[in-house]
GUVEX-817720 format. One line per field, with one value per residue (C-alpha): residue number from 1; x, y, z; residue in one letter. Coordinates in Angstrom, 1 decimal. Layout:
# GUVEX-817720
n <- NUM|...
X <- X|...
Y <- Y|...
Z <- Z|...
res <- A|...
This chain:
# GUVEX-817720
n <- 1|2|3|4|5|6|7|8|9|10|11|12|13|14|15|16|17|18|19|20|21|22|23|24|25|26|27|28|29|30|31|32|33|34|35|36|37|38|39|40|41|42|43|44|45|46|47|48|49|50|51|52|53|54|55|56|57|58|59|60|61|62|63|64|65|66|67|68|69|70|71|72|73|74|75|76|77|78|79|80|81|82|83|84|85|86|87|88|89|90|91|92|93|94|95|96|97|98|99|100|101|102|103|104|105|106|107|108|109|110|111|112|113|114|115|116|117|118|119|120|121|122|123|124|125|126|127|128|129|130|131|132|133|134|135|136|137|138|139|140|141|142|143|144|145|146|147|148|149|150|151|152|153|154|155|156|157|158|159|160|161|162|163|164|165|166|167|168|169|170|171|172|173|174|175|176|177|178|179|180|181|182|183|184|185|186|187|188|189|190|191|192|193|194|195|196|197|198|199|200|201|202|203|204|205|206|207|208|209|210|211|212|213|214|215|216|217|218|219|220|221|222|223|224|225|226|227|228|229|230|231|232|233|234|235|236|237|238|239|240|241|242|243|244|245|246|247|248|249|250|251|252|253|254|255|256|257|258|259|260|261|262|263|264|265|266|267|268|269|270|271|272|273|274|275|276|277|278|279|280|281|282|283|284|285|286|287|288|289|290|291|292|293|294|295|296|297|298|299|300|301|302|303|304|305|306|307|308|309|310|311|312|313|314|315|316|317|318|319|320|321|322|323|324|325|326|327|328|329|330|331|332|333|334|335|336|337|338|339|340|341|342|343|344|345
X <- 95.4|96.1|97.0|100.0|100.2|104.1|104.7|108.2|109.7|112.5|111.8|112.8|114.4|116.6|119.4|120.1|120.0|116.8|115.1|117.1|115.8|112.0|111.9|113.5|111.3|107.7|108.6|108.6|105.6|103.0|105.0|103.8|100.2|100.4|99.7|101.2|100.3|103.5|102.8|105.8|106.8|106.2|102.5|102.5|103.8|107.4|110.4|114.1|115.9|118.2|121.6|120.8|118.4|118.2|116.0|112.6|110.1|106.2|104.9|101.3|101.4|98.1|96.7|98.0|94.7|92.9|95.4|95.0|91.3|91.2|93.3|91.9|94.9|95.2|98.7|100.5|104.5|106.0|109.8|110.9|110.8|110.0|107.1|105.1|106.1|105.5|101.9|101.1|102.3|100.0|97.1|97.7|97.9|94.8|92.8|94.5|95.8|98.8|101.6|105.3|108.0|111.8|115.0|117.4|119.7|121.5|119.5|121.0|124.5|123.7|122.2|125.2|127.6|125.4|124.0|126.2|123.2|124.1|122.8|120.9|118.5|118.2|117.7|114.8|113.0|113.4|112.1|109.2|108.6|109.3|108.5|104.8|104.9|104.0|107.3|110.3|112.4|116.3|119.3|121.5|122.1|124.5|122.2|119.5|121.9|122.9|119.4|118.4|121.2|119.1|116.0|114.1|112.0|109.8|112.6|113.2|116.0|115.4|118.7|119.5|119.8|121.3|120.3|122.5|121.2|122.1|125.7|127.2|130.3|132.9|136.3|139.6|142.4|143.4|146.9|147.5|150.4|148.8|145.3|142.1|140.2|136.4|133.7|130.1|127.4|126.4|129.2|127.9|129.8|128.1|129.9|133.4|134.6|137.6|139.0|138.9|140.6|143.2|144.5|148.4|148.5|149.9|146.6|144.0|140.8|137.6|134.3|131.1|128.0|127.3|125.8|126.2|129.9|131.2|132.3|134.4|136.1|136.4|138.3|140.7|141.2|141.4|143.6|140.8|138.5|134.8|132.3|129.6|126.2|126.3|123.2|122.6|125.4|127.8|127.6|128.1|131.3|132.5|132.3|133.8|136.7|138.1|140.7|139.0|135.9|136.4|133.5|134.5|131.2|131.0|127.4|125.7|123.2|124.3|125.9|124.0|127.0|129.2|126.9|126.8|130.9|131.0|128.7|131.0|133.9|135.3|136.4|135.5|138.1|136.2|136.3|134.7|131.6|127.9|127.1|130.5|131.0|127.8|128.8|132.6|134.6|138.3|140.1|136.7|135.2|137.2|139.3|138.0|140.5|140.6|143.3|141.6|145.1|145.7|142.0|142.8|145.9|144.3|141.4|143.8|144.7|141.2|140.2|137.3|135.6|135.2|133.6|130.9|130.3|129.8|127.2|125.0|124.0|122.2|118.8|116.2|113.4|114.5|114.4|111.1|109.6|110.7|109.0|105.6|106.2|106.2|103.1|101.1|101.3|100.1|99.2|95.4|94.4|91.0|90.8|89.4|90.4|88.0|86.0|86.8|83.6|84.2|85.7|89.1|91.8
Y <- 97.5|100.6|103.8|106.4|109.9|110.8|114.5|115.1|118.0|115.7|113.2|111.8|113.0|114.5|112.4|111.9|110.2|111.4|110.4|106.8|106.1|107.6|105.3|102.1|102.2|103.0|100.2|97.6|99.1|96.9|93.8|95.1|96.0|99.7|101.3|104.7|107.9|110.2|113.9|115.5|118.7|116.9|117.1|121.0|124.1|124.5|126.8|126.2|126.2|129.4|128.4|124.8|124.3|120.6|121.0|122.2|123.5|123.6|127.2|126.5|123.9|125.3|122.9|120.1|119.7|118.6|115.5|114.8|114.9|112.4|109.9|110.1|108.5|106.2|108.0|110.9|111.1|114.4|113.6|117.1|120.8|122.6|124.1|121.0|119.9|123.3|123.1|119.5|120.4|123.2|121.3|118.5|120.8|123.0|119.7|118.4|115.0|113.1|112.9|111.7|113.6|112.3|114.2|113.5|116.4|118.7|121.8|124.2|123.5|123.8|127.1|128.1|126.8|128.6|131.9|132.4|132.0|130.9|127.3|128.5|130.1|126.8|124.6|127.0|126.4|122.4|122.3|124.5|122.1|118.5|118.9|119.2|115.5|112.4|110.8|112.1|109.7|110.2|108.3|107.1|106.9|109.7|112.0|111.2|112.4|115.8|116.6|116.4|118.7|120.9|120.5|118.3|115.7|112.4|111.0|107.5|106.0|104.7|103.7|103.2|100.2|99.2|97.3|94.0|92.5|95.6|96.7|93.3|93.6|92.6|93.0|91.5|93.5|96.2|96.2|99.9|102.2|104.4|104.0|105.4|107.4|107.7|110.2|109.8|112.4|116.0|118.3|121.0|123.5|121.4|118.5|119.6|118.2|120.6|118.5|115.4|117.3|118.7|115.5|115.8|111.7|109.9|108.7|109.4|111.3|110.4|112.4|110.8|113.3|117.0|119.8|123.8|123.8|121.5|124.1|126.2|123.1|121.6|124.8|124.9|121.1|120.1|116.8|115.2|112.7|114.4|111.9|113.4|111.4|107.6|105.1|101.6|99.1|102.1|103.3|99.7|99.6|102.7|101.5|98.3|100.0|102.3|101.1|103.5|105.5|109.0|110.5|114.2|115.5|116.6|117.7|114.6|112.7|109.3|108.9|106.1|106.3|104.7|101.6|101.0|101.4|98.8|96.5|96.5|95.7|99.6|100.4|104.0|106.7|109.8|112.3|110.7|112.6|112.0|109.1|107.7|106.9|104.7|103.0|102.8|100.3|100.6|98.2|96.3|98.4|101.6|104.0|107.3|110.1|113.6|113.6|112.5|111.4|109.3|107.8|106.9|105.2|103.1|102.4|101.0|98.1|97.0|93.5|94.2|90.9|92.3|95.6|93.6|91.5|94.6|96.1|92.8|94.0|96.9|95.8|98.1|95.6|96.1|99.7|99.6|97.5|100.3|103.1|100.9|100.5|104.2|104.5|101.8|103.4|107.1|109.0|109.6|113.2|115.1|115.4|113.1|113.0|115.6|113.6|114.2|115.8|118.3|121.4|122.3|125.1
Z <- 106.9|108.8|106.7|107.7|105.9|105.8|105.2|104.2|102.2|101.0|98.6|95.0|92.8|96.0|96.5|100.5|103.5|104.6|101.0|101.4|105.0|104.0|101.1|102.4|105.5|103.3|101.2|103.9|105.6|103.9|105.7|109.0|108.4|107.0|103.9|103.4|101.6|100.9|100.7|99.2|97.2|93.8|94.6|95.1|93.3|94.2|94.0|94.3|97.9|97.5|97.1|96.5|93.3|93.5|96.7|95.6|98.3|98.3|98.0|98.7|101.4|102.6|100.3|102.4|104.8|101.9|101.4|105.3|105.0|102.0|103.1|106.6|108.2|111.3|112.0|110.9|110.6|110.1|108.6|108.1|109.3|105.9|104.5|104.5|107.9|109.4|107.8|109.0|112.4|112.5|111.4|113.9|116.8|115.8|115.6|118.7|117.0|117.8|115.5|115.4|114.1|113.2|113.2|110.3|110.2|112.4|111.4|113.7|113.0|109.1|109.6|111.4|108.3|105.7|107.3|110.2|112.6|116.2|116.9|120.0|117.6|115.5|118.7|119.9|116.7|117.0|120.5|119.5|116.4|117.7|121.3|120.3|118.7|120.7|119.9|118.3|116.4|116.2|114.7|117.4|121.2|121.2|118.8|121.6|124.2|122.5|121.7|125.2|126.4|124.1|125.7|123.3|124.9|124.0|121.8|120.6|119.0|115.4|113.8|110.2|107.6|104.6|101.5|102.0|98.4|96.7|98.3|98.3|96.1|98.5|96.4|96.6|97.8|95.3|93.2|92.8|93.1|95.8|97.8|96.7|99.0|98.3|99.5|98.5|99.3|98.9|97.7|100.4|102.8|105.9|104.6|105.6|102.4|102.4|105.3|102.9|99.9|102.2|103.3|103.0|102.1|98.9|97.7|95.0|96.3|94.3|95.0|94.0|94.4|93.6|95.2|95.2|96.7|93.7|91.0|93.9|95.0|92.0|91.0|94.1|94.0|90.3|90.8|92.7|90.6|90.4|89.3|89.7|90.8|90.8|91.2|91.3|90.1|89.4|93.0|94.2|92.2|93.3|97.1|96.0|94.2|97.0|99.8|102.3|102.5|103.8|106.0|106.8|108.0|111.6|111.6|110.4|112.5|111.3|107.6|105.6|103.0|105.8|105.8|102.3|101.8|104.6|103.2|100.2|102.2|102.3|105.7|106.9|108.3|110.0|112.9|116.4|116.5|116.3|113.9|113.5|116.9|116.8|113.8|113.4|115.7|115.4|113.5|112.8|110.2|110.2|112.2|114.1|114.9|115.3|113.0|109.8|107.9|110.9|110.4|107.1|107.7|110.4|108.2|105.6|107.9|108.4|106.9|104.2|105.0|108.7|107.2|105.5|108.5|110.8|108.0|108.4|112.0|110.3|108.9|107.2|108.6|112.3|111.4|110.0|113.1|115.5|113.2|113.2|117.0|117.6|115.1|116.8|120.4|119.9|123.2|123.1|123.0|123.1|119.2|116.6|112.9|110.8|108.5|104.6|104.0|106.9|106.2|108.1|107.8
res <- M|K|R|L|L|L|V|T|D|A|W|S|P|Q|T|N|G|V|V|T|T|L|Q|A|V|T|S|R|L|P|Q|F|G|W|T|V|D|V|V|H|P|G|R|F|R|T|C|P|L|P|G|Y|P|E|I|R|L|A|I|D|P|W|K|L|P|R|Y|I|R|D|V|A|P|D|A|I|H|I|A|T|E|G|P|L|G|L|A|A|R|R|W|C|V|R|H|D|L|P|F|T|T|S|L|H|T|K|F|P|E|Y|M|R|A|R|L|G|L|P|P|A|F|G|Y|T|F|M|R|W|F|H|N|A|A|H|T|T|L|C|T|T|P|S|H|R|Q|E|L|E|S|F|G|L|T|K|L|A|V|W|G|R|G|V|D|L|A|R|F|N|A|V|A|A|P|H|S|R|A|R|P|L|L|L|Y|V|G|R|V|A|V|E|K|N|L|E|A|F|L|Q|L|D|I|D|A|D|K|R|I|V|G|D|G|P|A|R|N|A|L|Q|T|R|F|P|N|A|Q|W|A|G|Y|R|Y|G|D|A|L|V|A|E|Y|A|A|A|D|V|F|V|F|P|S|R|T|D|T|F|G|L|V|M|L|E|A|M|A|C|G|T|P|V|A|A|Y|P|V|I|G|P|V|D|V|V|C|D|G|V|N|G|C|L|H|E|D|L|A|A|A|V|C|G|A|L|A|V|P|R|G|S|C|R|S|S|A|E|N|F|D|W|N|V|I|T|R|R|F|V|D|V|L|A|N|P|A|P|R|A|G|S|M|P|Q|R|T|R|A|A|A
């Protein structure tokens, strides 16, 4: 068995698409001949991310080289650009070792939404961080095209999957006075949740999730149903009970929750932007429209069985194979892995 060292600033108990993706792939790696050691914030001293306390950041990432030397991995994958990702990148570049990275979020757009920084600043950082890698995995063809336009190189499309065994509660058509619209995900400014809550449409709106923007939004929109986080069978039941899943984000790179909704037979309404354009097919599993209310109306006409069938094309085993194919073919470089007994900074 080969050994992978996965370095990530996002890991359990965080609830987001990055963690779901990494856990889904790492759990399947032994089937492909790889064991994995995960270096995550839980192995370090941490502090909360300002404005987002559920996310903990490592404050002593200089301890990371010890983990790398102890594992002596055959491959290193850096999944995030946080303190641990930066420390791993620095160590690999210093020792001239090949590594791969992955892009899960639109970091520059998030910085604009949260801090008002121009996207050009963020993409300068992204080019510096990821262009040093042997390969950078991105989510979809449209995401790759956008990243290339900003100067990122050596990109490979990875994709996403869904646990079809878990998300399989395809319900019969619901009998209710008015439709139930569902959002699942973080309640944060970059998710554009106001576009969903402000919809002028005769429907009930339900939000499953939590985050730093919840208190303010719940005060402004008290008539919406604020459920908080749901997990396991309770989350599946939320998807299955909804008439339409509304995905209002314009800054996600994919949106795993769309696949989970489809797998439960619930059509998706979204904007025609990166992520949804690679997943949602009008009339088959949802509807895309620049008018989100029009997208909801279109999605209401989509058969639930058609949504489930489309979700069955997204297999985590296929995604894991693509990941392994990148790891198995690193570009040879001059350096060699420092031994466990050898000091390294």
